[in-house]
N, C-alpha and C positions, 0 to 999 in steps of 0.2 A: 643630520642622521648620516653615521658611516655606510659603508655600503655591505655591510654583513646584517646590520637592521633593515636593511630596502629590502635587500632578499627575503626575509623574512616576511615582511609587510605585503611585499609582493606573492608570495605562497596564500596570504588571506586575500586578496584582491584578485587572484587569480581563480581562487573557488568559490568569490559572488562573481565573478563571471559565469563560469561555468554551470552554476547552480540552477539558471533560470531554462538552462536546454535540456533537465532532466526530465520538464512538462512532456509527458508522452502524446500530448494531442500538439506539439509543438515541432516542427520540423529543426530536425539538427541542421545548423548553419554552417558547412565545412570549408566554403569559402572564408568565411571570416574567423572561424578558429583554428584552421590549417592551415591556413597562407597558401604558400606553395609548395604541396604536398610536405610540411614540418609539423610536426606534434608540438605544444605550447609546452616547455619545459619552465621546471624553478628553479632558476638558477643557483640557490642553497644548494639542494640535491646534485643538481646536474656539476657544480664545483668540488661537491665532497665525492661522488663518483670519480673523477678527475682526479683525484689526490690519489686514491684507492689503486685506480691503475696505474698512476705514473709509482707509486712505491712499489708495485708489485715486479716492475720490469728492471727493479736496480737491486743489487744487493748490499749497497751501504744504504745506512739512515739519510735523510735528509734533512735539512732545518727548516724554520719557517722562512725564514730569507731567499733560501733555495728554491722552496716550492713556490713562492709568492714570487719569484724572477721566471721559472719557469712556465706559471700556468698566467704570467701576465694577470696578476688580480693583487689588490691592495693586500698590505703584509696586515693591517688588520682583519678581513675577509678571512685570510691565510690561517692568522692565529685560532682566530675563534671555530672554524669547520674542523681543525687538528685538535682543540682542545673538546669538541663536541665526538669525533670519532675516538678520541681516547677514553672520553668517560663510558663512553657505550661500549668500551672493550675491541675496537676495531685496530686501533693503533696502539703500541707500548713508544713512552717517551723514556729514553735511557739517559744516564747520567752526566751522557756531555750535549744533552738539548737535540736529538737527534731525534726523527722519527721513523718507525719500522713497522712493517706487518703485523698484527699479532695471528695466533694460531686461530682466533673465530672464524677468520673467514674461510681456514679449513674447513672447520668442524662445519658451519654451512653448506661447504661444498660435498663434504664425505656424505650430509645427512640427505641432501636430493640427490645424489648418487645410488645411496641405500635406500633411498624411497623407493626409485627407477627397477633397479633388480630385483626389489623383493615383487614388487606388484608385475613386473615380466615375468618370474619365475611363478608365483603364486595363481595368479588369475584363470589361467587354464582350470587350474584343481580344484578353484572357488567354483567356477561355471559347473564343474563335473558335481562338485558338492551339491548343489541348489538342485540339479539335473536330477540325483538321485532322490533329495528329500522335499522338495519341493516349497521349500522353505528359503526364504529370504538369507541371501550370503555378503558378509563382510570382511576386509580385511583393513585392519589398523595398527598405526605405528603410535608408540610414545613420544610426546613434542610436549616436552618442558613438563609440567605436573598436570596433563591431562592427556586422553587418547581422540586419536582423531582418525577418519575413515578416509583412506586413498582408494580403494575399490568397492563397488557395491555391485552384488548381482541381484537383480531383482527375481522373485517367486516368480512361478508362472500360474496365468488364472488370476482370480478375482480379489486372493488374499496379500494387499500387499502392505507395507511397514512405510510410516513416514521417516525413512533418514535419508542422508545423501551424502555424494564424498564432498569433503572437506569439513565435515559435521564433528565439534568438538564435545568430549563426555567426559564426564568425572572416574576418576578411577575407583573410586571404593564401591560403586554403585552399581556398574555394568560389567559384565561378562569380560568383556576386551579389556577394559582397567584394569580389571584383578587378575587377569592371565599376564597383561604385562609387569603388573605390579611383582607377582610372584617369585621371581628368580632374582630378582632387585637384591643390595645388600641392605640389610635389614637398618642401617642406619641411613640408606638413601630413602627406602620406604617411610622411615618417620620424618625425615626432612620434609620430603612432598606433602604427607600429613600436616604437619605442620605449619605448612602456607596455604594449606587448600580448608584445611578441617575437613570434619565428618558431617557435612549437611544431611539432614533427613529429607527424602523424596517421596518417601511413602513409607506406609506402618512396616514392611519390612526390608528398611535399608539397614546398611549396618553401620552405628553411630558409635563406636567406641573404638579406640585402637587395638584392646587386648583381643577383642572380638575378632576385628579386623585379621589381625595376625594369626589369629588360628585358624582362620577361613582360608589363608594363603599358604598357609602349610598343608591343609586337605587339598589344594588346588596342585602344590608339588609332588604329592602323593596319588594322587588318584590323574595327574594329567589332564585336567578340563578345570574350568570356572563355569559356574551359573549365577545368571541374574535371573530370579526368581520373583517377579515383580517388584525389585527394589528400585530400580529407577523409573520405572513408567507402570500403572496400575493393569491390569491385563496382558501384558508382555514379557515375553520369556527370553534368557538368551543363554547362548553357549559358546563357548570359545576355548580354542588349546592354544600355546604358545609354537613359535616358528623359530629356530634357532641358526645362527650363520655359521660360516665355516670355525669361528673363534670361539665358538661355543656361546656364544653372547644372545639374548634375546631379539631377533628382529622385529617382531611382526606377532599377530593373534588374527588367527582365523574363527571367524563365528558366526552362527545361524540365528534369524533374529524373526519370531513369530508370536502370534497371538496363543494365551493360554488354551484356546481351544483346539490349536493345531498342533503345539508341543507339549502333549498332555502328561501326566504321570507316568501312564503305561507306555509313552513313547520316549520318555527323558533317558533310556538307558541307551535306545538306538540311535537316539539322535547324538547322543555323548559320542559314543565309539566312530561313529561317521564324522563328527569333527577333530577328534583325537587322531583319524587316520587321512586324514586332509593334510593335518598339521604335521604329521610325521611326513606324508611325499613332499610335503613345501618344504621341510625341513633337510630331507634329501636330494631333493634337486637346487639347493644351495648351495651342497658339500658340507652340511653341518649334522649333527650329532645331538639325540635328547642327553640332558647331564643323568649323572647316575642319580638312581631314585625315583626317577617317571616312569610311570607306567607306560609299558609301548606295547600293551595288547590287551584284549578284552578280558 
């Protein structure tokens, strides 16, 4: 068995070793697991990160042999790790056989920075929105083919919605998801829906692409998206898009509550509050609303 295979086997053994300590009635044995203040590590992951860090500090590409020698690991292990990182898009292998970092790492870093910037700008605005309306507020980003909550401000009082930071949601059946879809190029929308499909969650869920496109057009014109019990029975959500300084959709601000709280009579007022919060967040980010998007009541 070569070292690369042993590394993978080690991952399985490490999982088996740690699993028993997930028992909430059993004390976590720090001395045994942590050693002398050293967290257990999986060699394959550790060495893969070493390769990325090595290449990040170099302008030229590196060969498998060079990486093997510099990191003092068997060439077979280096080859296996390099092939894995290349297949995942983190490395490019040039015609000369040398490996270089790909742009995927830059994209990941930009996404992380973007999420921090949006959160810092939008959170005070979201808190004010929740205070004014008494309805639970969220800030969501588009991540892959889903929307993800990166902030949540709970409503005051007893009416609470079962949501959390990190929750992932479908795009076609939620207000945040539809708001994030609305300003994407049509071919991008079609590609996302081809991947996820349009599953039905309630009798009101949109399940056809032509109907979804009509809904997105309406969102672009009105400046807000409505989830009228389309994702969860008895729950309504309204969201509006936030744009960055490049004119691209950066996030969605939303309010979520039971239909008894967001009534038909309240919809127009709540929608305008959400739109105004999104406008404020857009302005704070140095952005501007695209032409044709409703800017006022």
